[in-house]
C-alpha positions, 0 to 999 in steps of 0.5 A, spaced: 117 846 202 122 843 206 124 847 212 130 847 216 132 852 222 138 852 225 143 857 229 150 859 228 155 861 233 160 867 232 166 868 236 163 872 242 158 866 242 152 871 240 147 867 235 144 868 229 138 864 227 138 862 220 133 858 215 134 853 209 129 854 204 130 847 200 126 849 194 130 855 193 136 852 196 138 858 199 140 860 207 136 866 210 139 869 216 135 873 222 137 881 220 136 883 228 141 877 230 146 880 225 145 887 227 145 886 234 152 883 233 155 888 229 152 894 233 152 892 240 145 895 240 141 894 246 135 895 242 137 892 235 130 892 233 129 899 233 136 900 230 133 896 224 127 899 224 130 906 223 135 903 218 129 900 214 126 907 214 132 909 211 132 904 206 125 905 204 126 913 203 132 912 199 129 907 194 134 902 196 132 895 192 135 891 198 128 893 202 124 889 197 128 883 199 126 882 206 123 876 207 119 874 214 120 867 216 117 864 223 124 863 227 124 860 234 125 866 239 128 865 246 121 864 249 121 857 245 115 860 241 116 862 233 115 869 231 115 872 224 122 875 223 125 879 218 130 875 214 135 876 208 138 871 203 146 871 204 147 876 198 142 881 201 145 880 208 152 882 205 149 888 202 145 890 209 152 889 212 155 894 207 150 899 210 152 898 217 157 903 220 160 899 225 168 897 226 166 890 226 163 890 219 170 893 216 173 886 216 167 884 211 167 890 207 174 889 206 174 882 204 168 884 199 172 889 196 178 884 195 173 879 192 170 885 187 177 887 185 179 879 184 173 878 179 175 885 175 182 882 174 179 875 172 175 879 167 181 882 164 185 875 165 181 869 165 187 865 167 187 868 174 180 864 175 183 858 174 189 859 178 185 861 184 180 855 183 187 851 184 189 854 190 182 854 193 182 846 192 189 845 194 187 849 201 181 845 202 185 839 202 183 835 195 188 830 192 192 833 186 189 827 182 182 830 184 183 837 182 186 835 175 179 832 174 175 838 177 179 843 173 178 839 167 170 838 168 170 846 169 173 847 162 168 842 159 162 845 163 164 852 160 164 849 153 157 846 154 155 853 156 158 856 150 154 852 146 148 853 149 149 860 149 150 859 141 143 856 141 139 861 145 139 857 151 138 862 157 142 863 163 139 861 170 132 857 169 134 854 162 141 852 164 138 849 170 133 845 166 138 842 161 143 840 167 138 837 170 136 833 164 143 831 163 144 829 170 138 825 171 139 821 164 146 819 166 145 818 174 138 816 174 137 822 179 135 829 179 140 834 181 136 836 187 136 828 189 143 827 188 145 833 192 140 830 198 144 823 197 150 827 199 148 831 204 149 838 201 145 844 201 149 850 197 155 846 196 157 845 188 155 838 187 161 837 182 166 839 188 163 833 192 163 828 186 168 822 186 173 821 180 169 816 177 163 821 178 166 827 175 169 823 169 162 820 167 159 827 168 164 830 164 162 825 159 155 827 159 156 834 158 162 833 153 157 828 149 151 833 149 156 839 147 158 835 141 151 833 139 148 840 140 154 843 135 152 838 130 145 838 130 144 846 131 138 846 135 133 852 134 128 851 140 129 849 147 125 843 146 130 840 142 136 842 146 132 839 152 132 832 148 139 833 146 141 834 153 137 827 155 141 824 149 148 826 152 146 824 159 144 817 156 150 815 153 154 817 159 149 813 163 150 807 159 157 807 160 155 807 168 151 801 168 157 797 164 162 799 169 157 797 175 156 791 171 163 789 171 165 791 178 159 789 181 159 796 185 154 802 184 158 808 181 153 813 185 156 815 192 153 818 198 161 821 199 162 828 199 168 833 200 169 831 207 170 824 204 174 826 198 179 830 202 186 828 204 188 830 211 195 834 211 195 835 204 201 839 202 200 845 198 205 844 191 205 845 184 200 841 180 199 841 172 194 846 170 188 845 165 189 849 158 
């Protein structure tokens, strides 16, 4: 398992040690470091020890997700350290009575409220995505492509749901089959090429990469709707076939242009500096 240890700094210059799990594609953060920042405790280990006992006594699920990882200490040695994934760290922060935690708690409440509203009115999620991409500095042309890709992806996952494909691991397997077939790279390999970790691969694709990925997913949806696969193995073969069709298109483009379609460019290369916010055609 590939490892990557690093440190992130907060405004008060206090450090939080973290660890990147390449296999799970997940960041893990030192609990002690976060508690030290939130509580200003002189003995954060004792604070965490008391909190752990409280979690265990209450039967809190978060206690079960503590992961011990060897992180670098000030003395230059590595010691086993309690860590949480991002999700469980956020759960922990909600349990810490600290004024410093309040802004994050308010943000989490706002995010929850937004998601509930989007369940009642899905159009709000599209509007939110549009605004987010504009704020990040993407071009309007790229945003139109990206929003269209979201629509096509949703049609594909709806089709998979109809065929009994399970969310999570099976979705990931089929997505990987499609990606390998059109790009000659696994999803993980593709992300590594672009220097990504938790970032969404599609958010880091060029216009042409997005178009070919959309072709692969739209073709897979169309074939599946006609073949009506019953077994997962059949869906896997269809995913490969849909990707291969887009892969043939990629090779024809490369033969005509003399340039590779698959690029190591990521979102930093795609964004336009000083991109002003404004209206953009919505995908419907």
